[in-house]
N, C-alpha and C positions, 0 to 999 in steps of 0.2 A: 187867901190860900185855897188851893184846889183840894176838894174833899178826897179822902181815900175811900176806895171801894174795891171789893174783891173782884178778881178777873171774872168776866162773864156776867156780872151784875150791873154793869154801867148802863145808865139811861142813854138812849140814842134817838136822834130825830129821823134816822133812816129806818123806816119801817118796811114791811114786806110789800105794801101797796106802792110805796115810792120806788122800790127796786123793780117791781113788776112793770110800772109805768115807763121805765127807761130801759126795758129789755129790748134787744134787737138793735139793728144798725142799718144805715143806708146801704144799699147794694146796687150793683149793675148800673153804674154811671154811664151816661151817653150824652151826645150833643145832637140837638135837632135845630138846624140852622144856627143861630147865634145863642140859643138857649141851652142850659144844662138840665138834664132830666135824670131821675134815679127812682128806684123803688124804696119805699119806707115802711117800717113796721107799724101796725096799729094793734097793740095788745088788748086795748079796751074794746075793740070791735071784732071780737072773736079770733084775734090773732091774724087777721088778713094782712096782706101787703098791698099798698096802693102805689100809684105812680105820681110823682111830684115833678113839677117843672119850675125852673127859676127863670122868670122872664128877664128881658134885657134891662128892665128898670130895677132889678134886684129883688122883686117880690116873689115869694114862693106861693104856689097854688097847686092843690091836689087835682090831678087830671081825671080820676075815676072815683065816683062816690061808692059807698057800700051799696050792694054786696060784692062789687067787682074785686077780685083777688088776683093780683098779677104774680103768678107763681107756677112754675112747671114741675111736673113729676117725672120727667125723663130720668132714668136710672134712680128714681125715687128721691135722690138728693136734689134733683132738678138741675137747673142751669139758667143761663141768661133767658128771661122770659119775654123780652120785648125788643122792638126795634122801631125807630122813628125816622122820619125824613121830612124835609121841607118840600112843599108842593112845587112843581116846575113853575118858574116865573115868579115865585113868591106869592102866589095868589091862593086863596082858600084856606090858609093856615096849614099847620103840620098834619101829617098822617102818622098814626101809631098802630102797630100790630102787636098784640100781646096774647099770652096764654092765660086763660081763666082757670084757676085752680080746681073748682068743683067738677067741671065737665072736661077740662083739658083741651077744649077747642081753641083754635086761633080766632081772634076777632080783630077787625079793623075799625078804627075810630078816628074821626076828625074832631078833636076837642073844641075847636072854634066854631063848629057847626051846631045844628039843632037836632041831629038824629043820634040815637043811641048806638052803641057798638053793634056791628053786624058780623055774623059768623062767616068765617072763611073756610072752615073744615067741617067734616060731618060729625054729627053726634055719634058717640060710640060707647055709651055707658052701659054695656051689656056684658062686661067681664065679670069675674068672680066678685060677689058682694056689690055689684053695680059699679065696679071700677071702670074708668074709661080705657078702651083698648087702644085708641090712638092718642099719642102724646107728642108734643112739639117743643123744641128748645133751640136756643142760639140762632134766632132769625136774623136775616140780612135782607133788607129791601133792595131788590135789584135796581141798578141805576135807571133803567127805563120805566120803573114804577109799574110794571105789569105783573110782577111776581114777587113773592117773598121766599127766599131759599133758607132752609133750616134742617135740623135733625128731626126725622120722623122715627118714633119708636112705636112699633105695632105689636101688640100682644095677640098672638095667634091661637093661644089655647088657655087652659085654666091653670097651668103650672107656672111657677115663677120663671122657669127657663124657656117657656114657649114665647119667644120674643125675637123680633128682628129689628135692626136699625139701619137706616139708609139716609142719605141726603136727598131732600125732596124739594120740588118747586111748587108752591101753592099759588094759584092765580088770585090776584087782588080784586077781581071783579065779582067774587063770591060764587063763581060757578061750581066750586068744589064743596060748597056747604051742604049739598044734598047728593053729591056725586063723587064718591071716592076715586073713580077712574080719572077725574079731572086733575088729580094730583100727579105731577110728573116726577118720577123717580130719576135722580141724576147719578146715583151709584147703585151697584148691586149690594147684596148683603154678605159678601165674602168675609167681611170683618164683623166681629160681634159688637164693637163699639166704634163710634165715629163722633167727631165734633163737627160743628157747622163750618161751611166753606168760607174761605177768604179769597176774594176776587183780586186778580192782578190789576195794576193800574190801567192796562190796555183792555181789560175785560176778556182776554183770550184764555186765561188759565185760572184754575182754582186750586187751592191747597187746603188740606185739613189733616187731622190726626186720626189714627186708627190703632186699635189693639185688640187682643183676643184673650180668652180664657186660656190658661189660669192666671195670666198676668194681670196685675193692677196697673193703672197708668203710671205710677211711680216706679214700676219695675221695668217695663219696656213698651215703647210705642213707636209707631212709624209716621213719618211725614209723607203724606200722599199728595200727588199732583196729577191733574188731568186737564185736558183741553176742553174748553167750553164750546158747545155746539148750539145751533139756533133753536132746535126744538127736540133734541134727543138727550140721552145721558152723556156724561163726560166720556171722552175717548182718550186712548193712550195713557190710561191710569196706571200709576206705578209708584213705588216708594223712592224718595230721593234722600232720605236721612232717617236715622233711628234704627233700633234693633231690639232684640228680645232682652238685652241687658243694658239698654240705653233708654232713659226716659226723656222724652220731649214733651213739655207741658204746654207749649204754645207755638203757633206759627203765624206770621204776618208777612205782608208784602211791603217793601220800601217804596218810596215814591219813584225811584229809578228802575223799578222792576226786579230788584234783588229780593231774595227770599231770606227772611230772618226767623230764627227759631231758638228756643231755650232748651239746651240739652245738658245732661249730667254725665256725658261720656268721660269727662275729666275728673269726676268725683264731686263736682258741684254743678248746680244748674247755671250754665253760663250762656251768654248770647253768642250765636253763630250766624254767619252770613254766607249765602251762596250768590255770587254776582250774576247779573243777567246773562243768560246763555252758558253759564258755567255749571260745573258739577261738583266742585271741591269747596267745602265749607271752611271758613276761617273764624276762629274765636275772636270776638271783638274786644274783650276785656279780660284776658287770661291772667292766671296767677294770683288772683285776689283772694281765693278761698272764701268766697261769699256766695250766697244764693241769689240768682237773678230769676228764680222761678220757685215753684212749690208744687204740692200734691194737687192733682186735678180731681178734686172731690165733686165738682160741679162742672157742667159743660159750658165752656165759653168764658172761663176766668182769664184775666189778662194781667200779666206782670210787666209787660212792656208795650209801648205803642210808638211806631215811627211817626215823625213829623214831616211835613212837606219840605222842610229845610234840609232833610237828610239826617238830622239829629234823632236820637231815640230816647224817649222817656222810659225810665226803668225803675222798678221797685227792687231794691237789693239790700243785702245785709247778712249778718250772722247773728242769729238770735233776735235782735231787734232789726227793724227795716227802715229805710229812708227812701225818699223819692229823689232820683238823680237824673241828670241829662247827660247822655253819653254821645261823644263824637266818635262815630265808627271809623273815621279816617285816622285819628290820632290815638284813640283809646282813652282820651281825657274824660273824666267823670266828675261832674260838679253837682253837689247835693243842694236841694232847696233848704233854706234856713227855716227853722221853726221848732216847736217843742215836740213834734210828733215822733213816736217811737215804734208805731206799727201802722203800716199801709196795707190796706186790703188789696187783693188781686183784682182790681177793677179800675181801669184807666180809660180815659177818653181824651182825644185831642181835637182841637179846632183852631186852625191857623197856628199862632204861636202859643196857644194856651193848652195846658195840660190839667185835667181834672181827675181827682181821685178821692178816696175815703180814708181818713187817718184818725188816729187817737193817740193819747199819751197817758201817763199815770195820773194826770190832773184833769183830763178832758176825755169825754166819751167820743165815739166815732162821729165825725162831721165831714161834710163835703168841702174839699180844699182845692183851690185853683192856683196853679203856678203860671205866671207870665214869663215865658222864657226870654222875652225881649228885655225885661227889666230885672228879672231874677226875684221878683216879689211873689211870695206865697200868701194867700189870704183865705179865710173861711168864706164860702159863698152859699152854703146850704146846710140845713139841719145843724145850726150852730150850737155848740155846747153851752148850756146855761146851768149854773150850779143850782140844783134844787134845794140844797142846804149849804150852810157855811162850809167851805172846803177844808176848814180846820178839822173836820170829822173824817176826811179821806185818809186812808193809810199811806204810809211812806214805804214804797217797796224797796227791797234790796236785791240786786242781781248777784246770785251766789253760784259758785261751782263747788260741788261736793265730790268726795271720792267714794266710789262704790266697790263692789267685789272685783278682784283682779285689777285694782287701781284705776278702773275706768272713771271718766269724768261724768258727772251728773249735773245738768243745768237746772236751776230752779229760781223762782221768784219768791222771796219771803216777805210776808206782810205782817209785821208785829202788831199786836193790839195798840190802838191809838184812839184817844178821846180827850179833847181839851178840857173836859169838865171833871175828869177823874184821874187819879193816880192809884196804882196798886200798892199794897203793903210791901215793904222792902224785902221781906223774906218769902214772898210768893212767886210762883212760876205760873205762866198762863197756860191754859189748854190750847192745843193747836189741831187744826184739821188739815190733812194732806189732800190736795185736789189732784186727781188723776184725770187728765184730759181725754177726750174721745179720740176716735180715729181707728186704731192707735197711731196711724201714720199722719200725725197732725202736730199742733203746736199750741202752747198756751202763750198768748201775746202779753206784752207788758203794757197794759192799758187800765184806765179807770173802769172798775166794775162795781156797781153798787151792791151786788150780791156779796162781794168780798167785804166791802165797807160795812154791810149789814152785820157781819160777824166781828170784824176788827173794832168797830166803834162800840161794841158791847163787851170787849175784852177777851175775844177769842181770836187767836192768830190763825193765819192761813199760809200754807206752803204750796205753791203751784209747782209741780215737778214736770219738767220736760225730760222724761226718762229716756233711756236708750231706745231708739226707734222713732223718736220725734223728728220732725223736719225742722229745717233752719240751721243745721250744723253739718251739712254735707251728707253724701250717700253712705259713707262708711258708718256714720253715727246712726242713721236710720236703719241700716241693715243689721245693727246689733240685735234687733228683735226677730231676725229671720230664724224661724223654727224655735224661737225662745219666748214667745208670748206666754204670759203667765209665769215667767221666770225672771227675765231682766226687768220688766216693768214693776213687778212686785218687789224685787230686790232693791231697785233704785228708789222707789217710794219709801220703803222701810229704812234704807240707808240715810235718806234725808231726815226722816222723823227721828231716828236714833241719834243722828249727829246733833240735831237741835236740842234733844234731851241731854246728851252728854256734855254739851258746851254750856248748859245752863240757860238756854233760851226758852225751852218748853218743858212743861211738867210731864215726866215720863209716864205718869199714871193717868194722864188725861189727854191722850192722843186719839184722834179719829181719822177716818179716811172717807172720801166721797168721790163719786164720779158717775158720769152718764154714758150710755152706749158702751164703747170699748173701755171707758173709764169705769163703768159699772162692773164690767168683767174684772178689771184690776182690783176694784174695791172688794168684790166677793172673793176673788182668789187670795187677796191679802188677808181677809178675815179667816179663810180656811187654811192658809199656809204660813201665817206668822202669828206670833203672840204680841205684836207691837201695839195693837190698837184696842181701845176700850169699847169702840162701837164703830158703825159705818152706815153711810147713806148710799144706797144702790139705786140708780135711776136707769130705767129702760135698758136693762143689761143683756148680755150674753151669759148664760149660766150652764148651758149644755152644749158642748162643742159638737158632739155627734149629731144631735138633732138639728142644730143650726146648719151643719155642713151637708145634710141630706134632705134638701128641699125645704128647710126651715127658715129661709130668708129670701131676699129678692135677688134678681139675676146679677146685678153689678158686683156684689160681694160674695156670691155663692161659691167662688173658688179661692177667696182671700185666705182661708185658713191653710191652703197648701203651702203658702210662703210663711205664714205666721206660726204654724204648728208642724206641717209636713203633710205629704199626701196621705189621705185617710186609709187607702188600701195598704200602704206600706207601714204606717205607724198607728194602727187603731188603738193600741194601748196608751199611746201618748194622749189621744183625745179623751180617753176615760180618766187617765191619771191627772190631767190638768183641770178638768171641769169641776167647778165648785159644787155642782149637783152631785158628783160622786163622793164628795168629802164633807157633806153636811155634818157628819159626826165630829168634825174638827172645829166647827164654828161654835164658839162658847160665849160670844159677846152679843149684846143687843144690836139690832139693825133695823133700818127703815127701808122699805122697798116701794119705789114709785114707778108707775107704768101707765103709758097711754094705751087705751084699748083699741085704737085704730092703727097701731104701729105694725107695719108690714116688714120692717127691717129687723127689729128685735121683737117678735110677736109676744103677746101676753102669755102664750103657752110656756115660754121659758120660765116666767115667774111662777106659773101654776105648778109646774113640775117641781120646782125648787121648794115651794111652800108645802106641797104634799110630802116631800121627803123630810122637811123640818118638823112636820106635825108630831106633837107628843114628846119632843125632845126637851121641852122646858126652857127654851131660849127666848127671852123677851124680844118681840118683833112686832112691826106694824106694816101692813100692806095697804096702799092707797092707789086705786086705779081711777083713771080719768076718762070719762066719755068724751069723744070728739077730739082727743089728742093723739097725734101720731108719734113719730120719732123726734123727740125734742119738744118741749112744751112751749106754746105760743100764746095761749089765752091768759089774760090778766088774772082771772080768778084761780086758774090752775097754778100759776107762778106763785101767787100769794099763799095758797094752801100748802104747796110743796116746801116753800122756804120756811114758813112758820112751823111745819111739822119737823123739818130738819133741826131747827133751833131747839124745839122741844125735846128731841132725842138727846141732844148734847146737854141741855139743862138737867134732864132727869138722870142721865148716865153719869155726868160729872158732879152731880150734887150741887148745882148752882142754885142759889136762892133768888128766884125771880117770881113775882106775882103777876107779871104782865104777859106770861107765855101760856097760851091754852095747852092743857095737858094732852099728851099723846098717849092713846090707849095702846099699851104694849101687851100683846097676847103671848101665850106660851104654848 
């Protein structure tokens, strides 16, 4: 007989160190010759990211040892940080170009040789606090192997808005390592933001995306096209698609010279095609009301890739996603078989093979290859291995709730689950509502050991894809337009209250947590509702006015104009919605977690908030982490943060556990 135990007291083999060790996922898949390469997290090595190659014999091998860290800081969220190519004639092994996180220089490296990586771009760590002024992302090695073309972000002053971005060509011979003038700029800086170039099959044209403040890339972008010259900038540059109210998230060339792009002009990100020599675009898979794209939070994301055969590999879906093969001539779409419910926006193709990164509710993210010739999909890299008996994993429920105004709210519900314990028949479990970041983002349906950390102890989790989330069409994500701090707060509360009213959750033991924009929703929920007994606020926005007036990085510096409204027109709304303004309404305990190197949501946000809370008698804890930026990456940080969060719930909910280090709550 399975023993009975109160919710929250259950013993679990999933500790914080185990969850931290499995934090992160493979990213930025590519092919180099016949090999598959990707970046991989190393939480135990200071949170760095390394480059991994899968050789043709199936073995995995790290390409770069510590301390090399393959990660870009362009727009701070970064972008594709590497490109690789096989040497001409197949001699000498592959060549890889990558961005090294600490100094943001581009380096070239021949991993089969004996020499270390050599710099291609100048050192530039003379910005504020020693930050690099020159940053690079989304590189493409030119077919003649003389240059690498990429996005150059140049910080021209000390303010977050003193920046320009262009497409640039960096010589591979290293001549620009000490000479900035050797970098050839291929575009001017007429647009605030650009993605890396995509070369047409004949090498005569390049295409890329561009957008400008105050738009975010999911608001409106342009598909730009220009003619390639021998030694000068692109000529004849102009837009061929997109608009201020049309988001294009990716552009590529088909093997026949057609231009393919994902646009939401029909209300969903759909694939469109402009034929060679044409000007009119045709949707390739219309009427499905699914997303074939997503929010461009990083430069160089890919939701589709054309194959040499003319077929197109696509990541698509509504809420959950699948990998499919689209025939653009017939519109027929065939999905790869397999258990995966979430495919990351990173695809690579080589011959008839498509490689991506996918996960499911029973498996973490792994590198998956689809052979379009046989239709077989298999794991080829970073394979999921159960660190504990999967009987301890939660069983998610896909739910749709009803919010104010009868609007739909999408959520994933993870009830408490542990094969070694059952709860008393008359008990209801505590639940924590998870508000995702972004806010223009999405909580995927995948195995997350942080969720299992709580559910296996008897604490339920509700992940809410509130109005404003992606994955459900443009109209759903625009529910948050000028309604941030309203719709997200209402939707999270509606899910929590529904779980309580239906007898799923204990109404007296509800909590909320989130990071970044989710931290904002958490703080705003504590200040604006009486639903929650406590909350965990991670690297948040707390003061809208300060954040909007030079208090963040350039990429999101005008984001609030769509989420809240123009500051000059609605200043009162910025004050009224800020948790900082309403600390008097916060009456429940909270935990505040912050990285001290965060330039997106700087520590000053937390400091102002804590100053305003001082002396109010509300129990709270503040933990700041040296060396951490926006989002935690180091194993020791992840462990401390997760254990502190559990301690908050144990102490607030009155859970009797002797194995949880106490959290010192100040007043």
